[in-house]
C-alpha positions in Angstrom: 0.0 0.0 -0.1 1.4 3.4 -0.9 1.8 6.3 1.5 -1.1 8.1 -0.2 -3.4 5.1 0.0 -2.5 4.7 3.8 -3.2 8.4 4.4 -6.5 8.0 2.6 -7.6 5.0 4.7 -6.5 6.8 7.9 -8.6 9.8 6.8 -11.7 7.5 6.4 -11.3 6.0 9.9 -10.7 9.5 11.4 -13.9 10.8 9.9 -15.7 8.7 12.6 -13.7 10.3 15.5 -15.2 13.2 17.7 -13.5 16.6 17.7 -12.1 15.9 21.1 -10.8 12.4 20.1 -9.1 13.9 17.1 -7.5 16.7 19.2 -6.2 14.1 21.7 -4.8 11.9 18.8 -3.2 14.9 17.3 -1.5 15.8 20.6 -0.3 12.2 21.0 1.2 12.0 17.5 2.9 15.3 18.0 4.5 14.2 21.2 5.5 11.0 19.5 7.0 12.9 16.7 9.1 15.2 18.9 10.7 12.2 20.9 13.9 11.7 18.9 14.6 8.4 20.7 11.5 6.9 19.4 11.9 5.7 15.8 8.3 5.5 14.5 9.6 4.3 11.1 10.3 1.0 12.9 6.8 -0.6 12.7 7.4 -2.7 15.8 7.6 0.5 18.1 4.6 2.1 16.6 2.7 -1.3 16.5 3.5 -1.8 20.2 2.2 1.8 21.1 -1.0 1.3 19.1 -1.7 -2.1 20.5 -1.2 -0.8 24.2 -3.5 2.1 23.5 -6.0 0.2 21.3 -8.9 0.3 23.9 -8.1 4.0 24.6 -8.3 4.8 20.9 -11.6 3.0 20.5 -13.1 4.9 23.4 -11.9 8.2 21.9 -13.3 7.4 18.6 -16.8 7.0 20.1 
């Protein structure tokens, strides 16, 4: 899947999030981006974070 296809699929999912959930997710992603010791290009690190916070993300989406 290309980067543009992934962005499109993410956008479709995010359309179901509340404004508050989107703001919290954005803050989380910005924080993750600023942490230089976290290499988000390594899928295992990002996958671990998303799995740990899966329930929280589902609740935020509601």
